[in-house]
C-alpha positions in Angstrom: 41.0 160.1 161.8 38.1 162.5 161.3 35.1 160.8 159.7 34.1 161.7 156.2 31.0 160.9 154.1 31.9 159.2 150.9 29.0 158.4 148.6 29.2 155.4 146.3 28.7 157.0 142.9 27.5 160.6 142.6 27.3 162.2 139.2 30.3 164.5 138.3 28.4 167.7 137.4 30.2 171.0 136.8 29.2 174.4 135.6 30.0 173.2 132.1 27.1 170.7 132.2 24.8 173.2 133.9 25.5 175.9 131.3 24.9 173.4 128.4 21.5 172.4 129.9 20.6 176.1 130.3 21.5 176.6 126.7 19.2 173.8 125.7 16.3 175.2 127.8 16.8 178.7 126.3 17.0 177.4 122.8 13.4 176.1 122.7 14.6 172.6 121.9 14.2 170.3 124.9 13.2 167.1 123.2 15.2 165.3 120.4 16.9 168.0 118.4 20.3 169.4 117.4 22.1 168.6 120.7 21.0 164.9 120.5 22.3 164.8 116.9 25.6 166.4 117.9 26.0 163.9 120.8 25.4 161.0 118.3 28.1 162.5 116.0 30.6 162.7 118.9 29.8 159.2 120.2 30.4 157.8 116.7 33.6 159.8 116.4 34.9 158.5 119.8 34.0 154.9 118.9 35.4 155.0 115.4 32.1 154.2 113.7 30.1 155.9 111.0 27.0 156.3 113.0 25.6 156.2 116.5 22.1 156.4 117.9 21.3 158.0 121.2 18.2 156.7 123.1 16.9 157.0 126.6 18.8 154.0 128.0 21.2 151.2 127.3 18.2 148.9 127.7 16.3 150.7 125.0 19.2 150.5 122.7 19.6 146.8 123.2 15.8 146.1 122.9 15.5 148.2 119.7 18.5 146.4 118.2 16.9 143.0 118.9 13.6 144.2 117.3 15.3 145.6 114.3 17.1 142.3 113.9 13.8 140.6 114.0 14.6 138.5 117.1 11.5 136.9 118.8 9.8 133.7 119.8 11.7 130.6 118.9 15.1 132.4 119.0 17.7 132.1 121.7 19.9 134.9 123.1 23.0 133.8 125.1 24.0 136.0 128.1 26.4 135.7 131.0 24.7 134.7 134.3 26.9 137.1 136.1 25.5 140.4 135.0 22.8 143.0 135.7 19.3 142.1 134.6 19.3 144.6 131.7 21.7 142.3 129.8 19.1 139.6 129.7 15.7 141.1 130.2 15.6 142.7 126.7 15.6 139.2 125.2 12.5 138.4 127.3 10.9 141.6 126.1 11.0 140.5 122.5 9.8 137.0 123.3 13.1 135.2 122.8 14.6 132.6 125.2 17.4 133.7 127.6 20.3 131.2 127.8 22.6 132.1 130.7 26.2 130.9 130.9 28.1 130.4 134.2 31.4 132.1 135.0 34.7 130.4 134.4 35.9 129.2 137.8 37.7 131.9 139.7 36.7 134.6 137.2 33.8 137.0 136.7 33.7 136.4 132.9 31.7 133.6 131.4 33.2 130.1 130.7 34.0 130.2 126.9 33.7 126.4 126.7 30.2 126.5 128.0 29.4 129.4 125.7 30.6 127.3 122.7 28.5 124.3 123.8 25.4 126.4 124.2 25.3 127.6 120.6 22.8 125.8 118.4 20.4 126.3 115.5 18.2 128.5 117.6 21.0 130.8 118.8 20.6 134.2 117.1 22.4 136.7 119.4 25.3 136.4 121.9 25.6 139.2 124.5 29.1 139.6 125.9 29.3 142.0 128.9 32.2 144.5 129.4 32.0 144.0 133.2 33.4 146.8 135.4 34.5 148.6 132.2 36.9 145.9 131.2 36.3 144.8 127.6 35.2 141.2 127.1 37.5 138.8 125.2 36.2 139.8 121.8 38.7 137.7 119.9 37.8 134.4 121.5 34.1 135.1 121.3 34.4 135.9 117.6 36.5 132.8 117.0 33.8 130.6 118.7 31.0 132.3 116.8 32.8 131.8 113.5 33.3 128.1 114.3 29.5 127.8 114.8 28.3 129.9 111.9 27.4 126.7 110.0 24.5 126.3 112.5 23.2 129.8 111.8 19.9 130.5 110.0 18.4 134.0 110.0 15.1 134.4 112.0 12.1 134.2 109.7 10.0 137.3 109.1 7.2 137.4 111.7 3.5 137.4 110.9 2.0 140.8 110.3 0.1 140.6 113.6 3.2 140.6 115.7 5.1 143.8 116.6 8.4 142.4 115.3 10.4 143.3 112.1 7.5 144.2 109.9 10.0 145.9 107.6 11.7 142.6 106.6 15.0 144.4 107.4 15.9 142.0 110.3 16.3 138.9 108.1 18.3 140.9 105.6 20.6 142.3 108.3 21.1 138.8 109.9 21.9 137.5 106.4 24.5 140.2 105.8 26.2 139.4 109.1 26.0 135.7 108.2 26.4 134.2 111.7 25.2 134.6 115.2 25.1 138.3 116.0 27.5 139.7 118.7 25.7 142.4 120.6 28.0 143.7 123.4 26.5 145.1 126.6 29.0 148.0 127.0 27.0 149.7 129.8 30.3 150.1 131.7 32.9 150.5 129.0 32.4 153.7 127.0 35.9 155.1 126.4 37.6 151.7 126.8 39.8 150.2 124.1 40.7 146.7 122.8 43.9 146.0 120.9 44.2 149.8 120.5 40.8 150.3 119.0 37.8 151.9 120.8 35.2 149.7 122.3 32.1 150.1 120.1 34.0 149.4 116.8 34.5 145.6 117.3 31.2 143.9 117.8 28.3 143.9 115.4 26.5 146.1 117.9 27.5 147.7 121.1 25.1 149.3 123.6 26.4 151.9 126.1 24.8 153.4 129.2 24.9 157.1 130.2 22.9 156.6 133.4 23.5 158.8 136.4 26.1 156.5 137.9 28.2 155.9 134.8 31.5 157.5 133.9 29.8 159.7 131.3 26.2 160.6 132.2 23.2 162.2 130.5 21.2 161.5 133.7 19.3 158.8 131.8 20.4 157.7 128.4 22.4 155.4 126.2 23.8 154.9 122.7 24.3 152.1 120.2 27.0 151.8 117.7 27.7 149.2 115.0 30.7 148.0 113.0 31.0 148.3 109.3 28.9 145.5 107.8 29.4 144.9 104.0 26.2 145.6 102.1 24.6 147.5 105.0 23.1 150.9 104.3 24.0 152.7 107.5 21.4 155.5 106.8 18.7 152.9 106.4 19.6 151.3 109.8 19.8 154.7 111.5 16.3 155.6 110.1 14.9 152.3 111.5 16.3 153.2 115.0 14.5 156.5 114.7 11.2 154.8 113.6 11.4 152.2 116.3 12.2 154.7 119.1 9.6 157.3 118.1 6.2 155.5 117.7 7.1 154.5 114.1 6.8 158.1 113.1 8.5 158.9 109.8 9.7 162.4 110.9 11.0 163.6 114.3 10.0 167.0 115.7 13.1 168.7 114.2 12.3 167.4 110.7 8.7 168.5 111.0 9.7 172.1 111.7 11.0 172.5 108.1 8.7 174.7 106.0 5.9 172.6 104.5 7.1 169.5 106.3 4.3 169.0 108.8 3.0 165.7 107.3 4.3 162.4 108.6 3.5 158.7 108.4 3.3 156.0 111.1 5.1 153.0 109.7 4.0 150.7 112.6 2.7 151.1 116.2 6.2 151.0 117.7 7.9 152.4 120.8 8.9 155.6 122.5 12.4 155.8 123.9 14.2 158.8 122.2 16.8 160.9 124.0 16.0 164.6 124.7 18.2 167.6 124.0 18.2 168.4 127.8 19.8 165.0 128.5 22.1 165.3 125.5 23.3 168.7 126.7 24.7 167.0 129.8 26.5 164.5 127.7 28.0 167.1 125.4 29.6 168.8 128.3 30.8 165.5 129.7 32.3 164.5 126.3 34.5 167.6 126.4 35.8 166.5 129.9 35.9 162.8 129.2 39.6 162.3 128.6 40.4 163.9 131.9 37.7 161.8 133.6 39.2 158.6 132.3 42.7 159.6 133.3 41.5 160.5 136.8 39.8 157.1 137.2 43.0 155.3 136.0 45.1 157.2 138.6 42.6 156.3 141.3 42.6 152.6 140.3 46.4 152.5 140.4 46.3 154.1 143.8 43.8 151.4 145.1 45.9 148.6 143.6 49.1 149.8 145.4 47.3 150.3 148.7 45.7 146.9 148.7 48.3 144.7 147.0 49.5 143.1 150.3 46.0 142.4 151.7 44.2 139.0 151.1 42.0 140.5 148.4 41.6 139.7 144.7 41.8 143.0 142.8 40.5 143.9 139.3 42.9 144.1 136.3 41.7 147.2 134.4 44.7 147.9 132.2 46.9 145.5 130.2 48.8 145.5 126.8 45.6 144.0 125.2 43.0 146.3 126.6 42.3 149.6 128.4 39.3 149.6 130.7 37.0 152.6 131.1 37.8 152.2 134.9 34.1 152.2 135.8 34.0 150.0 138.9 36.5 148.8 141.5 35.4 145.3 142.7 37.4 143.4 145.3 37.0 139.8 146.5 37.7 139.1 150.2 39.6 135.8 149.7 38.2 133.0 151.8 35.3 135.0 153.2 31.6 134.2 152.9 28.7 136.4 151.7 27.7 137.1 155.3 31.3 138.2 156.2 31.5 140.3 153.1 28.2 142.0 154.0 29.5 142.6 157.5 32.5 144.3 155.8 30.1 146.6 153.9 28.4 147.5 157.1 31.7 148.3 158.8 32.6 150.7 155.9 29.1 152.3 156.1 29.7 152.9 159.9 32.7 154.9 158.9 30.8 156.9 156.3 32.0 155.0 153.2 29.3 153.7 150.9 30.1 150.5 149.0 28.0 148.1 146.9 28.0 144.6 145.2 28.2 144.2 141.4 26.3 141.9 140.9 24.0 139.5 142.4 23.9 136.8 139.6 20.8 136.3 137.6 20.0 132.8 139.0 19.8 134.2 142.6 16.9 136.5 141.7 13.4 135.2 142.2 12.3 136.5 138.8 14.8 134.4 137.0 14.3 131.4 139.2 10.6 131.6 138.1 12.0 131.2 134.6 13.7 128.0 135.5 17.2 129.1 136.6 18.6 127.2 139.5 21.6 128.6 141.4 23.0 125.0 141.7 23.6 125.1 138.0 25.8 128.2 138.3 28.2 127.4 141.1 31.0 129.6 139.8 28.8 132.6 139.6 27.6 132.0 143.1 31.2 131.6 144.4 32.4 134.9 142.7 29.4 136.7 144.3 29.9 135.2 147.7 32.8 137.5 148.8 32.5 140.4 146.4 32.4 144.1 147.4 32.6 147.1 145.2 34.4 150.1 146.6 33.6 153.8 145.7 35.3 155.0 142.6 34.3 158.3 141.1 35.7 161.6 140.0 33.9 163.6 142.7 36.3 162.0 145.2 39.4 164.0 146.2 42.8 162.5 146.9 42.1 163.0 150.6 38.7 161.2 150.2 40.4 158.2 148.6 43.1 158.1 151.3 40.2 158.0 153.8 38.5 155.1 151.9 41.8 153.2 151.9 42.3 153.6 155.6 38.7 152.6 156.3 39.1 149.4 154.2 42.2 148.4 156.1 40.7 149.2 159.5 37.4 147.4 158.7 39.3 144.3 157.5 41.5 144.3 160.6 38.6 144.7 162.9 36.6 141.9 161.3 39.1 139.4 160.2 42.4 139.8 162.1 
């Protein structure tokens, strides 16, 4: 078998994306402008929501959402312990306390009983993660939150000296929601569905990632959507995202080009995390191709499932009657193996030219989170899930022949190491 080189997750860029970027460059609009606004419209349309906001990352979307909600010191934000740092770090950025929850034994998703037990009077936001592109169990999470709504009190407005919710909007928004806010980390799940409805329309807020390694990319970028909330003025919320993401400036560059509209106000010394039209241009071309991208990923996942079904591996369940994944990642667990053995397996694949990865090293295993008081001993199920996990390459730059090669390399590496 002739050796190939299979990268882990290169961006799927075609002439369509290149031409759209060239069009942006030639137009004179390379920062936030008409292409960004059009991408927002298309994201909202795809997610079945009235509005969407595109910023420069999923992380920025999540942090701006917390700030608009008025989340800060004294508040608690519950997150899974098995996730990437961005799910949790945003809570630290606004001064809130991170409350991590261990996995359910034998699963990558959090233990719902432990989630329920962790909710108290300080809990303001709960962050489910659509890991690997598979939607979280939104129904069960909502049921738990509804059962705990009697404990909920909106965060109080912050003193004028703190850079949090000077508008008073956060307390109003929390009051309209009337319970702990569900803010999904949908970094992996754009294009997925739950009970036949698109991800992005269920939770109070959903934050997507359009990073270079994601199914749909803008190189760097992200978007936030929100469900219909009775009493909420969607235009007012959208305007706040614009303020928070552009220095608190009352007009963006596009608005200031209108005749006689040079003057602007700074509502507060806020942040800078807007999306540019150059980035949005990539996303617009990707949106036109996205149905085909999702279908191709589904085909590849089904091919992996068939190839590995007789091996001692735990395989992901991306598609069921209840949900359809975006098919973002293909993690396998090498049953009965250790982290050292799984890492040796990764090396054997690399020797054959196949790049693989691990998603993720749980938060309690990182020194930065250990310094915050997290002890791996308190999260045994996370540690166990991580101990034999390997993520195989899954992307639409791969050909059928490339995937056949990966399959053969996986089988050969497993046989060489473990049989």
